[in-house]
N, C-alpha and C positions, 0 to 999 in steps of 0.2 A: 226516509228516515226510518232505518231497520232496527229493529228491538233485537238487544243482545238475546241470546240463548240461555246463557247462565251469567250470575254475579256472584263473585266470592269474596269474603274479604280474608285474608290471610294476618292473622293478629300478630305472629313471630315477627314478620317482615313489615308490618303497619303498609300493607299494599291490597288494594283490589285489582281482583282479574276478573276481566270483561270477555267474555267470549260470545263474539259475532258470526255470524254463519261462516263469514269467510276467514276471519282473523280474532287473534286473541290479544290482548294488551294486558301489561300488569302495572297499575298506576300507583306510586307512590302517597300514601294520605298526605304526605307534605305537599307536593304537587297539587293536589286535588284541593287541597284547603286553600294555599298561596293563589291559586287561579280560580277560586270559587266563583260562581257566575250571580252570586248576591250584590246586591246594591252597595252593603256594607265594604265590599272589596273592590267592585268595580266602580263605584261611584255613581251619579245620577246623569252624566255626560262624558263626552270626549274628555281625555287628560284628568279626569278624578279618580283614578283608579288609586286604591290606598294600598302601599307596599306592606306586606305581611311580613312582619319580625318575629325571630325565636319560634319557628315551628318545624324545626329538626325532629322532635321527638313526637309529633302530635298523631292520635290514633285517630281512627273510627269507631262510634260506640253502636251506632245504629245505621241502618240502611231501609228507608221507607220507598215503597213503591208510590209513585204518584202518575194515575190515571196509566195510561198505555205508552207514555212518550217520555217517562222522564224518573228520576230517583232525587230523593232528598236525604241527604248524607248528616249525620249528627256526631260533630267531631267532640272528643274529650276536652277541649280547651272552651266549649258551650257555644261555638259556631254551629247554626242548624236553620240558617237561611237560603242556602244556595239550592236551586233546582236544576239538576244535570240532565239535560236532555241528552237524547241517545246520540244526535248529531255532534253535539258539545264532546262528550266523551270518546267519542269516536276521533275528532280532530284532536283531543289531548294525547290520545295514544297515537297516531298518526303524526304529531309532531311534537311529541315531549321532548325529545333533545332541543328544539328551538326554545318551548316554555321554559326550560330548566335554565337553557342559557341566559335567557332574558331575565328570570330572577336574581339569577347569581350577580348579572349586571346590574340589576336595579340595588339590589344588596350593596356590590361594591360602590357605587356612586353615592350612595344614602350613608356611607360607612357604618352598615350594620350588620348584623349576624343571625345566623339560622339558630344559634343556641339561645335557648329560652332564658331570659333573666330571674334569679332567683333571688328573692328580698331578703334581705339578711336583718335579724333583728339588731337591736341596739344593745350593746354589750357594755356595762360598766363593772370594772374590776371592783372587788370589794376591799375594803380599807383595811 
């Protein structure tokens, strides 16, 4: 488990740049959010993963070190319970295309979207 040399958040692209000694990855906040290692997303056992919908524009508001082995990401949708270990971040980086395709397939199968749902208030015309 090799720790990254540098971690930087690019707000304009909503991506986390993780620089390991031998490779650098740029991971979109959306990918990190929908593949969060938290129980809220992964569930508590096999087959309990909860599909995350409407996360296309999610961003990261805070990055906290957790010992010498992980970071905790705080997302602007309120999610903050996932601990991203160095090995998991590296796995996401090395297999980013597969994780992304799996996410797209899950959305399609569920007839769901990456776009956030925006609540529209009730409108009544004046008489």
